[in-house]
C-alpha positions in Angstrom: 96.1 127.6 111.0 95.0 126.5 114.5 91.9 127.1 116.7 91.6 130.1 118.9 93.2 129.5 122.3 90.8 128.2 125.0 90.3 130.3 128.2 92.9 129.6 130.9 91.4 127.3 133.5 90.4 128.9 136.9 92.7 126.7 138.9 95.9 127.9 137.0 97.6 130.6 139.0 98.4 133.7 137.0 102.0 133.5 138.1 102.4 130.1 136.4 101.0 131.3 133.0 104.0 131.4 130.6 104.1 133.4 127.4 105.2 130.4 125.4 103.7 128.3 122.7 105.1 125.4 120.7 103.5 126.7 117.6 103.8 130.5 117.8 106.6 131.4 120.3 109.7 133.0 118.8 111.7 130.3 117.0 108.6 128.1 116.8 106.8 129.7 113.9 108.2 129.1 110.4 111.5 130.9 110.8 114.2 131.5 108.1 117.4 129.8 109.2 116.0 129.4 112.7 116.8 127.0 115.5 113.6 126.0 117.3 115.6 123.6 119.5 117.7 126.4 120.9 114.6 128.5 121.3 112.8 126.0 123.4 116.0 125.2 125.3 115.7 128.6 126.8 112.9 127.3 129.0 115.5 125.6 131.2 116.4 128.9 132.7 112.8 129.3 133.9 110.4 127.5 136.2 110.3 123.6 136.1 106.6 123.7 135.2 104.3 126.4 133.8 101.0 126.7 131.9 101.1 127.5 128.1 97.8 128.8 126.8 96.7 127.6 123.3 99.5 125.1 123.1 97.7 122.6 120.9 96.2 122.6 117.4 92.6 122.7 118.8 93.5 125.6 121.1 93.7 123.8 124.5 96.4 125.0 126.8 98.9 122.6 128.4 101.2 122.4 131.3 104.8 122.3 130.1 107.1 120.1 132.2 110.6 121.3 131.4 113.2 119.1 133.1 114.2 115.6 132.2 113.6 114.0 135.7 110.0 115.4 135.9 109.3 114.3 132.3 110.3 110.8 133.2 107.9 110.9 136.2 105.1 111.9 133.9 105.8 109.5 131.0 106.5 106.5 133.2 103.1 106.7 134.8 100.7 105.8 132.0 97.8 105.4 134.4 97.9 108.9 136.0 99.0 110.6 132.8 96.9 109.1 129.9 97.9 109.2 126.2 94.3 108.2 125.2 93.4 111.3 123.2 92.2 110.0 119.8 93.8 112.9 118.0 93.6 111.5 114.5 90.1 110.1 114.7 88.6 113.1 116.4 89.8 115.3 113.6 87.6 113.1 111.3 84.6 113.3 113.7 85.2 109.7 114.8 86.3 108.0 118.0 89.0 105.3 117.8 92.6 105.2 119.1 95.9 104.9 117.3 97.2 101.6 118.7 99.2 101.1 120.9 100.1 104.9 121.4 96.6 105.9 122.6 96.0 102.8 124.7 96.8 103.1 128.4 98.2 100.4 130.7 97.4 97.7 131.5 95.8 97.0 128.1 98.7 98.8 126.4 101.0 96.0 127.4 99.0 93.4 125.5 99.1 95.5 122.3 102.8 96.2 122.7 103.6 92.6 123.0 101.6 91.8 119.9 103.5 94.3 117.8 107.0 94.0 119.3 108.1 91.2 116.9 107.3 93.3 113.8 109.8 96.0 114.9 112.3 94.0 116.9 116.1 94.4 116.3 116.1 91.1 114.5 113.3 92.2 112.2 115.1 95.5 111.5 118.3 93.6 110.7 116.4 91.6 108.1 115.0 94.8 106.6 118.4 96.6 106.5 119.5 95.6 103.0 116.2 96.9 101.6 116.5 100.2 103.6 120.0 100.7 102.3 119.2 99.9 98.7 116.3 102.4 98.9 118.6 105.1 100.2 121.1 104.3 97.4 118.5 104.4 94.7 117.1 107.7 95.8 120.5 109.4 96.2 121.8 108.1 92.9 118.6 109.4 91.3 119.2 112.8 92.8 122.8 112.9 91.6 121.7 112.0 88.1 119.6 115.2 88.0 122.3 117.7 89.0 124.3 119.1 91.8 121.6 120.4 94.1 118.2 119.3 95.5 115.5 120.1 98.0 116.6 117.3 100.3 113.3 117.1 102.3 111.2 116.5 99.2 113.7 114.6 97.1 115.2 112.4 99.8 114.0 112.5 103.4 110.3 112.1 102.8 110.5 109.6 99.9 113.0 107.6 101.9 110.7 107.4 105.0 107.6 106.8 102.8 109.3 104.0 100.9 110.0 102.0 104.1 106.4 102.4 105.1 105.3 101.0 101.7 107.7 98.1 102.2 105.9 97.3 105.5 102.6 97.4 103.7 103.8 95.2 100.8 103.1 98.0 98.3 105.2 98.6 95.3 107.3 101.8 95.1 105.5 102.9 92.0 103.0 104.5 94.3 105.7 106.4 96.2 104.9 109.9 95.0 101.2 109.4 95.6 101.9 108.6 99.3 104.4 111.4 99.6 101.7 113.8 98.5 99.3 112.4 101.0 101.9 112.7 103.8 102.7 116.3 102.9 99.0 117.3 102.8 98.4 115.5 106.1 101.3 116.9 107.9 101.8 120.3 106.3 98.7 121.2 104.5 95.8 123.6 105.2 93.1 122.4 107.6 91.0 121.3 104.6 93.9 119.6 103.0 94.8 117.8 106.2 91.3 116.5 106.6 91.0 115.4 103.0 94.3 113.6 103.2 93.3 111.9 106.5 90.1 110.5 104.8 92.0 109.4 101.8 94.6 107.6 103.9 92.0 105.9 106.1 90.0 104.7 103.0 93.2 103.3 101.5 94.2 101.5 104.6 90.7 100.1 105.1 90.6 98.8 101.6 94.0 97.2 102.0 92.9 95.6 105.3 89.9 94.0 103.5 92.1 92.8 100.6 94.6 91.2 103.0 91.8 89.4 104.8 90.9 87.8 101.4 94.4 87.6 99.9 97.1 87.3 102.7 100.8 87.9 101.9 103.9 88.5 104.0 103.4 92.0 105.3 102.3 94.2 108.2 98.6 94.3 107.2 98.4 90.6 106.8 100.0 90.1 110.2 97.5 92.3 112.0 94.4 91.0 110.1 95.4 87.5 111.2 96.6 88.4 114.7 94.6 87.8 117.9 94.5 89.8 121.1 93.4 88.1 124.3 92.1 85.1 122.3 90.0 87.1 119.7 90.7 88.5 116.3 91.2 92.3 115.9 88.3 94.4 114.9 88.4 96.6 111.8 88.9 99.7 113.8 91.7 98.2 115.7 93.5 97.2 112.5 92.9 100.8 111.2 94.3 102.3 114.5 97.5 100.3 114.1 98.0 101.1 110.4 97.3 104.8 110.8 99.9 105.0 113.7 102.5 103.3 111.5 101.8 105.7 108.7 102.1 108.8 110.9 104.9 107.7 113.2 107.1 106.4 110.4 107.0 109.5 108.2 107.4 112.9 109.7 109.6 112.0 112.6 112.2 110.1 110.6 112.2 112.5 107.7 112.5 115.5 110.1 115.4 113.9 112.0 117.4 113.3 108.8 116.6 116.8 107.6 117.9 118.4 110.8 121.0 116.3 110.6 121.8 117.4 107.1 120.9 121.0 107.9 123.4 120.9 110.7 126.1 119.2 108.6 125.6 121.7 105.7 126.5 124.5 108.1 129.4 122.7 109.8 131.6 121.6 106.9 134.5 120.4 109.1 132.2 118.0 111.0 130.6 116.9 107.8 133.9 116.0 106.2 135.1 114.3 109.4 132.2 111.9 109.3 132.7 111.4 105.6 136.3 110.4 106.2 135.5 108.3 109.2 132.1 106.7 108.6 132.4 104.5 111.6 131.7 107.6 113.7 128.3 108.1 112.1 126.6 105.8 114.6 127.5 107.9 117.6 127.0 111.1 115.7 123.5 110.1 114.8 122.7 109.6 118.5 124.1 113.0 119.4 122.1 114.7 116.7 119.0 112.9 117.9 119.7 114.4 121.3 120.4 117.9 119.9 117.5 117.9 117.4 114.7 115.8 118.7 111.4 116.3 116.9 108.6 115.2 119.2 106.7 116.6 122.2 104.7 113.8 124.0 101.4 115.1 125.5 99.4 113.4 128.2 96.1 114.1 130.0 95.8 113.8 133.8 93.3 111.2 134.9 93.2 112.5 138.5 94.3 115.5 140.5 98.1 115.4 141.0 100.9 117.7 142.0 104.3 118.3 140.3 106.6 120.6 142.2 103.7 121.6 144.4 101.7 122.7 141.4 98.2 121.4 141.2 97.3 119.7 138.0 93.6 118.9 137.7 92.1 115.8 136.2 91.6 116.6 132.5 94.6 118.9 132.2 97.0 118.3 129.4 100.7 118.0 130.1 103.4 118.5 127.4 106.9 117.0 127.8 109.1 118.5 125.1 112.0 116.2 124.4 113.9 119.3 123.3 114.3 120.6 126.9 114.9 117.2 128.5 117.8 116.6 126.0 119.4 119.9 126.9 119.0 119.6 130.7 122.3 120.4 132.3 121.5 117.9 135.1 121.5 115.2 132.5 124.2 116.2 130.0 127.5 118.0 130.3 127.8 120.9 127.8 124.2 120.3 126.7 124.1 123.1 124.2 127.3 121.8 122.5 127.0 119.2 119.7 129.6 116.7 120.5 129.4 114.0 117.8 131.5 111.5 119.8 129.4 111.9 122.9 129.0 108.6 124.7 126.5 107.3 127.3 124.0 109.4 125.5 120.7 108.8 127.4 118.6 111.1 125.3 114.8 110.9 125.1 114.3 111.6 121.4 112.1 108.4 121.3 110.2 109.4 124.5 110.3 107.4 127.7 108.3 104.9 129.7 105.7 102.4 128.4 105.0 104.4 125.3 108.6 104.8 124.3 108.7 104.7 120.5 107.9 101.1 119.3 109.7 101.8 116.0 112.9 103.2 117.5 115.1 100.4 116.3 114.0 100.9 112.7 114.1 104.7 113.0 117.7 104.6 114.2 118.7 102.4 111.3 116.9 104.5 108.8 118.7 107.6 110.1 122.1 106.0 110.2 121.8 104.4 106.8 120.5 107.6 105.3 123.5 109.6 106.6 126.0 106.9 105.7 124.8 106.7 102.1 124.4 110.5 101.7 127.9 111.2 103.0 129.4 108.4 100.9 127.8 109.5 97.6 127.3 113.3 97.9 130.5 115.4 98.1 130.9 118.3 100.4 127.5 120.1 100.5 126.3 123.4 101.8 123.0 125.4 101.8 122.4 126.6 98.3 123.1 130.2 97.7 119.9 132.3 97.5 117.8 129.7 99.3 116.5 130.0 102.9 115.7 126.9 105.0 112.5 127.3 107.1 112.4 125.6 110.5 109.2 125.3 112.6 108.1 124.1 116.0 104.8 122.3 116.8 104.4 118.8 118.3 106.7 117.6 115.5 109.6 120.0 114.8 110.7 120.2 111.2 112.7 122.0 108.5 111.5 122.9 105.0 113.0 124.3 101.8 116.3 122.8 102.7 118.1 123.3 99.4 121.6 121.6 99.4 124.3 122.2 96.8 127.5 120.3 96.1 128.3 121.9 92.7 131.7 123.3 93.8 133.1 119.9 94.8 131.6 118.2 91.7 133.4 120.8 89.6 136.7 119.9 91.3 
């Protein structure tokens, strides 16, 4: 449930108001066996920029920038197009940013430099054995229970949550508790989302206070001991970092793996090809990131500015859906075709510019490892007969009720 759409601002020409919404347009609402990526890709046949009323959870409208080149222009300029919206904290009636996502340049650069070592390729390489073992444990546990599963609930979410727990230095015995919090936060009713947000913040605050007294070798210890511009971090700054890690590391990675498995369950030949030649999974994962991105970055204009001679007023919101940029025919040949061996794949699934996803190295490895281990351990799978996957749009696209079955191959 979302807020009622705000009135269309007076400066928006009627001719530029589009009948589209990331949450409620055809293909965006929870749709049986739907394809929200293809639905939003249809925008490429229309104007390069238009105004979408009610295009946020709180009912604000946004400008929608459709093409990749224009999105790069917006996302590269973090001064004119601010990401400082305090989305999470404002939902709690508070006012603090998720760091570094909601910090604008030039201060953003200092925070980014502080956190880069935690998510560097070298650090991810160190974590890889843990990530792989977690995937193996989860998949083997699924196999032990039978020949079908709800892959989002049984694998994708627990896999992503367990890596977050590893970062926090928390034992996996709390995995299901965190999965429940994540599900309520991301997919619950408004009351459930608010309650989960308070619970998560309280937990992270308590952990912060504990690590100040009893440091270990984990993310929270690092940020409680870190300094920014010669001073220690405040409690709210530590909270802002931890909340961002929680949110960014869960829904996006789980959704990406889910869409990949959804696609492979419907395309058995490609599934078996990757299983037979696992060295191809790396390129295939990049192509599926291009074809099935999950995130729409949103910025707020800090001054009046024009895009394609369209006036955007200071305070207006601008949405840059990665789903249209990744299917822009000016960027990709055969953009609507999924070519698992596609090379030079300059997709923007991890956004673009100074706020490009800080955790992209880890996310990539989680996705690739998840696919490698699933295909190595689960025989030919398909969508379970009688079940109906539900896809949805929003600022993070996703798939639910993805029941996979491999009983026929097990029987053989």
